[in-house]
N, C-alpha and C positions, 0 to 999 in steps of 0.2 A: 348675435340673441338667436338669427334664422335661422344662421349655419351652425349652432349649436342644437336647435332640438330636430334643423331635418340631420345628423349624426347620431345621439340622442338614438333616432327612430334607429338607422342604422346598422351602429355598435353594438344595441341591444342583444340583439342577433346570436353576432358573432360571438359574444360573453357565454349563452345559456345555450350554443351549440351540442354542449354533449347532454344540456337533454331535451335539445329540440331534437338528438338522436337516439333518446332512446324510447321518445312519447309519439312517434312519425316515426323512423324508417326502425323499428326492434330490430335486431339480431343478437346468435350465441356468438356472435362474438364482437369486442367492442367497436375495437380497429372498421368493422364492417359498415357501422351503427355510426360512428364519429366520421368519417370517406361522407357518408349518406347524405349527414350536415350541412356538410361543407359544398357539397354537389350542390345543394338545394340551395347552401350560401352564394357559390362560384354563380349559378342560375343568373340571378343578378344582374349583374353584370353584364349579361349574355344580349342581352336586351337596353341596356344604357347607349349604346350608338341609336338608337330606333329615339329613346328620351333625346338625347343629342341634336338630331338632324328636328323632331319636335320640337323642343325647344330654343334650339337655334335660330330656327327659322321662326316662330313668334317671338327672341328675344330682337335677331335684326329687323323684320318687317313691325312689330308694334308694340316695340317696347324694350327695355332690358327690365324692367319693375311689373310690368305685369307676367313675367316669363319667372322668377323666384319666387314671386306670390303664388302659383298655383302649384311652382314645384314640393313647395310644403306642405299644402294644401292633400297630394297627392298621398305624400309620405309618411306621414301623420293619420290617415285617413285609414291604409294599408297595415301598415305598421298598427293600430289598435284590433283594427280586426282580430288580427293574429293570436289575441289574446278572449278572445272567443268560436276561438276554434277547435272544434273536437275529434283527441287525437286519434293514431291507428285503434288502440281496444276500442273505442266507440264505435267507430264506421269504416275502417280498414282500408282500403287503398284512395280509400275518397278523400283521406287529413290529409296527405303529405299531394297529393292533384290540390287542393285547397293552399297549400302550403306553400307548394312552388310556384300557384298564381301570384298569392301574397307582396311574395322577392319578386316577381315577376313585376309589380306598381310599384313595388321600393324601386328597385333599378334604371325604372324609365322617370320617376323622381328625380331621382342622384344622377343620371344620365345629363338634368339641364339645372341643378344643382348650381356646381363648379362654374359651368364657364359661365352662365345669368352675372348670377354670385358679385368673383370677379370680377369679369368686368362695366358694372357695374361702379364697382369702387375703385378700379384703375381708370378709368376718364375722369374720374372726379378729383384724380388725387396730381401732387402740382411735377413736374418734370423726375425731378430730381430728387423724389421720396416714394418712383411709385413701388418700390420691393418693400418697405414699410407698411405700410399703408395697404397692399395688396395682402400681408403678410398677416394681417388683425380676424382675414376671413377665416383662416389655418389654425390660430385661437377661439375662435371661437366654436372652428368644430373637431379641437380637445377638449374643449371642455361638455365636450356636448359628448363624448366619449366618456370623460371622468364622471359624468353625472346616471351617464349609464352601465358602468360600476361601480358606483357608491349607491345608487338602484339596486345594483342584481344583490351586492353583500349585502344592505338592508335587507333582504327583505329574507334572504340565507340567514342574517342574524339571529332575526324575530321569528323566522319560522322552521328552522332546519330544516335539512339538506333532505328530509324524507316528504315533510311537508310540500318545500323548494319541488321537487323532481313531480308532485305528483300533481298539486294545483298554483303554487305559489309560484310559479315564473313567468305564471296570464299575470302577474298586477306587474312588474318593467313594460312589458307591452301598454296595458293598459293608459297610463300612461301617455304616451304618445297625443289621448290625442288631445286635454286641459293645453299639452303644450304646443300642441301644432296650432289649437285659435289663440293665445299669445301673439306669436309668431305671422298671424298671417294679418293679427291687428295692423303689428307693427311695422309689417313688409308697408300694406296698403295705403299707411304717413307718409312716405316716400315721396320725394320728386325722382322725375327722371334724370336719366342720362344726362349734360351737357354736349356729350358728345348728341345719339340718338337727337336733341331736340333739332341741333343742325343739321345733321342729315336728314332730318321731318321737312321742315323749312325750306332746302334747296333741292327737296325732294330725289332726292338723290337713296333711298334704302332699295333696293335688289329685292328683284321679285323670286327671284328664284338663290338663294342667296345659296345655298349644300350646293348649285352647280355653278355658282359663280364658283363656288374656295375650288373645289376641282378641278376646273379648268384653270384660270390662277394663280395659286397660291400652292400649286398638290407639294413639291419641294418641303415647303415649311409644315406643311402636316406630317410629312416623311419624319425633320427634323426635332419637330416640336412629343413626337410619339415613339423618340425613340426618349427623350429626356422622362414623356411621366413614365412610360416601364421604370423607365430605374426605379422615378419619388414614390409609383401605386406599387407596386410590391413590396419596397420594403414600407410603405403606408400601411396596411394591411399584414404585413408579416410581424411588423413590431409590435401593433396595435390589437389586433385579430387573436393570429397564431400561437404568438408565445403566451399568449394564456392558457392556453389548450394545452399547448408544449409542454411548461412549464406544472403544471398537474394533473396529463397521464405518462406521458412520454417519463417525469422525471420522480415525478412524482412527488413532489411540491403539494404544500396543503394549500385547497382555492381561499383560502385567507390571504393568504401570503402570498398568491400568484395575481388575487385581488390589487391588493395593498400595493405591489408592482405596478400594478396598469395605471393606476396612479400618476404611480411614481414618474414614469417613463410619460406620461402625458404634462406632466409638470417639466421635467427635464427638454418632449421635445416644445414645446410651449418656451418659456427660455431660451431655447436652441434657435428657434427657428429666429427670433423678436432680432438675438443677435446677428446670425448672421444676414438672415435679407439687408441692417444698416448696415452690414461692409458691403455686401452687391452693390449698395446705392451710392456707398464709397468705393469703392473696387472694380466693379466690377460685376455682373453674374456669371464671366463663363470660370475666370480664379478660383470662386466657389463651388461653382459645381463639381468645376476638378480635384480639385481638390479632396472637399467632402468625397465621389467618385473612391475616388484612392484610398482614402484611409475606410470606406467601406469598406470595401474588396479587400486588405490586407489583414482589418479586427475578424472579419466576421463568422470566422472556423474559432480563433483561439475568446470570444465573446461566447460564442454556443461550449467550447470547452472548459473555462471558468462559472459558465450556468447548472453546468452537473457536475461541477465538485461536490456535491451531497453538503452546503453551505449554503440558507436560503441571504445571510446576506450580501454574499459576492454573488447569488444569482439572482437580484434585486438591485445591487450596483452591474451590472452585464447589460442588464436586461436598459438601465438606464442609460448607456454608454449606446444601446441600437438608439433610443429616444431622440440622445443629445444629436447623431451622424445621420438619424432622421430629420429636426426642422434642421442641420444643417443643407439639406438634399435639398429640404421646401422654401428653405430663406434665397437659394439661386435661381429655381426655377417659373418660382409661382408667378413670376410681373414676367418673364419671358413671356409663357402660353399664351397670351397674350399681343403685348407687345409686337412681336412676328406680323399681327394682323391689321390688315385696314378698319377702318370704325365700319362701315356701310357692310363683311360679313366677319368680322371680331367673335362676335356669340358665337354662327356654326362654324367657324377656322376652329378657333378651343374646341367646341363640339365636338368636331372627327376626328380632332388632333389627338385630344384626351379622351374622350371613350372607346377606341377601338383600344388602343393597348393595355386598357386595362382587362377591357374582356378578353382580353385572349389571354393575359396570364395574373397583374395583379389578383383580380378576381381568384382567379386560380389558383393562388398563394398560397391560402393553409392545408387547400385540396392537393395539391402537389408536392408541400414538404411531409406530409399526413406519408402516400403516399410514395415517395424517395426511403421515408426512417422502417415503411412500413416493407419495402420490397430489397431492402437492402439489409437493411437488422444494424443500419447505424444513427444513433438517432443525433448528431451532427452533420445529415444526409444535406444539409438546407440551407446550409451554407455556399452547398454546390450550385442550386440554385440566383444565390444573392450575389454569387461571382458573377454569374451569365448577366445579369441583369445588371451586374457595373459594368462592364466590359459595352455593352448594347449604351449607356446611360453618358459612357467618355469619349465613344464616337458620334455621338450626339450634341454633344456639350464641346467638341471641336470645329466641327459645319457649322457651327449658324459666329450670327453676326452680334457681335458686342451691340445689345439693349443701352444698359444703366445709362441715362441722362441724355442721352439723343432724341430724338423726335419721331414720334409715330410713320409709319410710312405716309405720303406726299397728301391723303387727302386728310390725313388727319392734324395738317398742321394748324389747322382753321378753327380746328373744332375745341380743341379744349382749352385755355386761356393757361 
């Protein structure tokens, strides 16, 4: 539930990127407005490593639960504030500055959300079921994206495009407030993770967990970062960018693009549950490598199919991207925490997750838009996907298998 709220807040901006561009970054060239909007989308990722350090320290020193209670409070407040921002037409350059500030607060929160929430679930899961347990966090995130696109779609249908572009876009952002209060109520009632309770009882909580990670676990940070690059570029490409790609580059109606986004979230949900179960049985590495290779092979043909001019084929191709995304996530999500000991798990996860996300995933919509604008080729984003596939394959080959195995040594007494 909490993850759904968190990623509703994050997803709304992506689905309203074109409208945001018009209201906050006006330009005679629509491509410039769109790139400026996506650049602001990417800004939230720049600060995510700082959020990871902050909430990673909080999670390893004071508990997993406080970390993800505060992340959802922060992102909900920042998202709701966007609903009340004046536009460029009203206050000029101050408008995009305020928007960037809210995006920075969203990014700070998101930097701690995934590591803290996934660590919490991972530390409650039985040894042979960690993959499927952790995958439910991402089912929540897909639910958040479905809620975001459904809210945007409903507003568009009821208000019409002209009203939506004028002021209706504010409503989906305003919804974040009550959703955040519900999520905070749920999260505050949870018990702390058993692994952290053992660390606390045995007084093994590090004073500076980030420093400990950088001193003793640098190789693991690099390995996880490679996997995260593949996972999150595919995530934001599939769930955020393709919606805009379909409506702007392929001239598919917004209604069809919105329907496609819902279908792709459903296909990704089914896929991640299937492949996380498979990773618990056959191992993380085979699932990751298989999903990465198939993604590299199909990325270009899928974009070709999307451009055929047939809406049903476009939605089908988009849904295949969702299946591939779910397969990648089904193999990777539990690995991020399984490689680190409990004393620094949130911090290690945060550093290795947020740095590559800031460098590559957050810029995926911007880079994809720029590649098309620079080359004149609507298939150019597939080259970016091929690059991250290679990175992901190299990382998967370097890690040890973690499925069904105990956590690093200090963890064996912490989790039954």
